[in-house]
C-alpha positions in Angstrom: -63.9 4.5 58.3 -64.8 1.9 55.3 -61.0 2.2 54.3 -59.7 1.4 57.6 -62.1 -1.7 58.0 -61.0 -2.6 54.7 -57.0 -2.8 55.9 -58.1 -4.2 59.2 -59.6 -7.3 57.3 -57.0 -7.6 54.8 -54.3 -7.3 57.6 -56.3 -9.9 59.5 -56.7 -12.4 56.0 -52.8 -11.7 55.5 -52.5 -13.3 59.3 -54.2 -16.3 58.8 -52.6 -16.9 55.4 -49.0 -16.5 56.8 -50.2 -18.6 59.9 -51.5 -21.6 58.1 -49.0 -22.7 55.9 -46.9 -22.4 59.4 -49.3 -25.2 60.4 -49.3 -27.4 57.8 -45.8 -27.2 57.1 -44.3 -26.6 60.8 -40.8 -26.3 61.8 -38.8 -29.7 62.4 -37.3 -27.9 65.5 -38.2 -25.8 68.4 -36.6 -22.7 69.2 -35.0 -22.8 72.9 -35.5 -19.7 75.4 -37.2 -17.2 72.4 -37.1 -13.9 73.5 -39.7 -12.4 75.9 -40.7 -9.8 73.1 -40.4 -12.6 70.3 -44.1 -12.1 69.8 -44.0 -8.6 69.6 -41.1 -8.7 66.6 -43.7 -11.4 64.6 -46.2 -8.7 64.8 -44.0 -6.2 63.4 -42.9 -8.4 60.7 -46.3 -9.3 59.9 -46.7 -5.4 59.5 -44.1 -4.9 57.7 -44.5 -7.7 55.0 -48.4 -6.4 54.7 -47.2 -3.1 54.2 -45.0 -3.8 51.5 -47.4 -5.9 49.5 -49.9 -3.3 49.9 -47.8 -0.4 48.4 -46.7 -2.2 45.5 -50.4 -3.1 44.8 -51.5 0.4 45.2 -48.4 2.0 43.5 -47.8 -0.5 41.2 -49.1 0.8 37.3 -50.4 -2.6 36.6 -53.8 -4.2 36.9 -55.1 -7.8 37.2 -52.5 -10.6 36.3 -49.7 -8.7 35.3 -50.1 -7.0 39.2 -50.1 -10.3 40.9 -47.3 -11.6 39.1 -45.5 -8.6 39.4 -46.2 -8.1 43.2 -45.1 -12.1 43.8 -41.7 -11.7 42.1 -40.8 -8.4 44.2 -42.1 -9.5 47.4 -41.4 -13.2 47.6 -38.4 -12.8 45.5 -36.7 -10.5 47.8 -38.2 -11.7 50.9 -37.8 -15.3 50.4 -35.9 -16.4 47.3 -32.9 -14.1 47.7 -32.2 -14.7 51.3 -33.0 -18.4 51.9 -30.4 -18.7 48.4 -27.8 -17.6 50.8 -29.2 -20.1 53.4 -28.9 -22.7 51.1 -25.6 -22.3 50.2 -24.2 -21.9 53.6 -26.6 -24.6 55.2 -23.4 -26.9 56.7 -23.2 -24.4 59.3 -26.7 -24.8 60.1 -27.4 -29.0 60.6 -31.0 -28.2 61.7 -32.1 -27.5 58.1 -32.6 -30.6 56.2 -33.7 -30.9 52.7 -37.7 -31.0 54.1 -36.9 -28.1 56.4 -35.1 -26.1 53.6 -37.7 -26.5 50.8 -40.6 -25.1 53.8 -38.7 -22.2 53.6 -38.9 -21.5 50.2 -42.5 -22.7 50.2 -44.2 -21.3 53.3 -43.8 -17.3 52.0 -44.8 -18.5 48.6 -48.3 -20.1 49.6 -48.9 -16.9 51.5 -47.9 -14.7 48.7 -49.9 -16.7 46.1 -53.3 -16.9 47.7 -53.0 -13.4 49.8 -51.8 -11.1 46.7 -54.7 -11.5 44.3 -57.1 -11.4 46.7 -55.9 -7.9 48.4 -55.6 -6.9 44.2 -59.4 -7.6 44.1 -60.2 -6.0 47.3 -58.4 -3.2 46.5 -60.2 -2.7 43.2 -57.2 -3.1 41.0 -58.0 -6.2 39.5 -59.3 -4.5 36.4 -58.1 -1.3 34.9 -60.0 1.8 35.3 -58.5 4.1 32.9 -60.0 7.4 35.2 -57.5 6.4 37.9 -54.2 5.6 35.8 -51.8 8.5 36.9 -48.8 9.5 34.6 -45.6 7.6 35.5 -41.8 7.7 34.6 -42.2 5.2 31.6 -39.1 2.9 31.9 -38.1 0.2 29.5 -36.3 -2.9 30.7 -33.4 -1.6 27.6 -32.9 1.3 29.9 -30.7 -0.9 31.9 -28.0 -2.1 29.5 -26.3 -5.4 29.9 -23.2 -3.7 30.9 -25.1 -2.0 33.8 -26.0 -5.3 35.0 -22.6 -6.7 34.8 -20.9 -4.1 37.0 -23.7 -3.8 39.1 -23.7 -7.3 40.0 -20.1 -7.2 40.2 -20.5 -4.4 42.8 -22.8 -6.7 44.7 -20.0 -9.1 45.3 -17.7 -6.2 46.8 -20.2 -5.1 48.7 -21.3 -8.5 50.0 -17.4 -9.1 51.1 -16.9 -6.0 52.4 -20.0 -5.4 54.7 -20.0 -9.6 55.4 -16.2 -8.4 57.0 -16.6 -5.0 58.2 -19.8 -5.6 59.6 -20.9 -8.9 60.3 -17.5 -11.0 60.8 -16.5 -8.2 63.6 -19.0 -10.1 66.1 -17.1 -13.1 67.8 -20.4 -15.1 67.8 -20.0 -14.9 64.0 -17.0 -16.0 63.5 -17.5 -18.8 66.0 -20.6 -19.9 64.4 -19.0 -20.5 60.6 -15.7 -21.3 61.2 -15.5 -22.5 64.5 -13.0 -20.3 65.8 -12.9 -16.7 67.1 -9.5 -15.8 65.6 -10.4 -12.8 62.9 -7.6 -12.9 60.0 -8.3 -9.9 58.6 -10.1 -9.0 55.5 -7.8 -10.5 53.0 -7.1 -13.3 54.8 -10.8 -14.0 55.9 -11.4 -14.3 52.1 -8.3 -16.7 51.2 -9.8 -19.1 54.3 -13.4 -18.8 52.5 -12.2 -19.9 49.6 -10.5 -22.6 50.5 -13.9 -24.1 51.4 -16.2 -22.1 49.1 -14.1 -22.3 45.6 -17.3 -20.4 43.8 -18.3 -18.3 46.1 -17.5 -14.9 43.9 -19.2 -16.7 41.0 -22.4 -17.6 43.5 -22.3 -14.0 44.8 -22.2 -12.2 41.1 -24.9 -14.4 39.9 -26.8 -13.8 43.2 -26.4 -10.0 42.3 -27.8 -10.6 39.0 -30.7 -12.4 40.2 -31.3 -9.3 42.8 -31.3 -6.7 39.8 -34.3 -9.1 37.9 -36.4 -9.6 40.9 -36.9 -6.2 41.8 -36.6 -4.6 38.3 -40.2 -4.4 38.0 -40.1 -1.8 41.1 -38.4 0.9 38.6 -39.9 -0.1 35.7 -43.6 0.3 37.1 -43.9 2.1 40.1 -45.7 5.2 40.0 -44.0 8.6 41.4 -40.8 10.5 40.8 -37.6 9.1 40.2 -36.9 10.3 43.9 -39.6 7.6 45.2 -38.2 5.0 42.8 -35.1 5.0 44.6 -36.2 5.4 47.8 -38.5 2.1 47.2 -35.9 0.3 45.8 -33.4 1.3 48.9 -36.3 0.2 51.0 -37.7 -2.8 49.4 -34.2 -4.2 49.3 -33.3 -3.8 52.6 -36.5 -4.7 54.4 -35.3 -8.5 53.5 -33.7 -8.4 57.1 -36.8 -7.5 59.0 -36.9 -11.4 59.0 -34.0 -11.5 61.2 -35.7 -9.6 64.4 -37.7 -12.7 64.8 -36.2 -15.3 67.0 -35.6 -19.0 64.5 -33.7 -21.8 65.9 -30.7 -22.7 63.0 -28.7 -19.3 64.4 -28.0 -17.8 67.8 -29.5 -14.5 68.9 -25.9 -12.5 68.3 -25.3 -14.3 64.7 -28.6 -13.2 63.8 -28.7 -9.6 65.1 -25.0 -9.4 63.1 -26.8 -10.6 60.3 -29.8 -7.7 60.8 -27.4 -5.3 60.8 -25.1 -6.5 57.6 -28.1 -7.2 55.2 -30.2 -3.8 55.9 -27.4 -1.9 55.1 -25.4 -4.0 51.9 -29.1 -4.5 50.5 -30.0 -0.8 50.7 -26.7 0.4 49.5 -27.6 -2.2 46.4 -31.0 -1.0 46.0 -30.1 2.4 45.9 -27.5 1.4 43.0 -29.9 -0.5 41.0 -32.6 2.4 41.5 -30.3 4.8 40.6 -28.6 3.0 37.4 -31.9 2.5 36.4 -33.2 6.2 36.6 -30.6 8.4 35.6 -31.4 7.9 32.1 -34.9 8.7 32.2 
């Protein structure tokens, strides 16, 4: 019962620290015609994000400040920084996103992360290391992932990004209308050519994003307790779960576009997480 009450209290605190940044830094525009299930979807989102933080705190073989920094990096980095960097790059398709709102998209979750995570670490008893509770783990070193692997993984992300972007998201007419203003489907090669006309550096940008995805999530395979299988599964789920944010209505994109990106991001990021986990652990 004590454990249940502790997690219930932690979830209540997380809820408050999730809401407050949105009160102090509210959206500039309101959501028109929100779904009747939007409240339930917000609850699911909160529960999933809370579960991610608790899982990382409980399973990372770290304590105190190092645990805080690693958990915040993984949580905010995967859930916010990496996803909103895409928003920044394609912001002309979403004119409602002003410079101020773009900053707030990064800031609100960061405030939640840096206030809730250290409190959760303290309440879960991992602020100070307890040698008796330290469990054996697969010890990894950053050198386990060589730079040539970082390069090919970053290149693989570019391929995954365009393949899933076209064969999943771009198959929705609403997505084509939203980003190009036309329902025409020029085919895979034709669409890449059209994209390059307006986004000359998109290959370089996505290659750099691939590199950042690796760096942000690397503490998962470095410090997570458990078997190789758990580490790989953790990479798959933690990389795919940023898509969970797209179950909630937002004022920046139509529902069909949001659903298309939900399917695209969940599957493509899950595959990329699998590649990262396998490449990092196979030599241990």
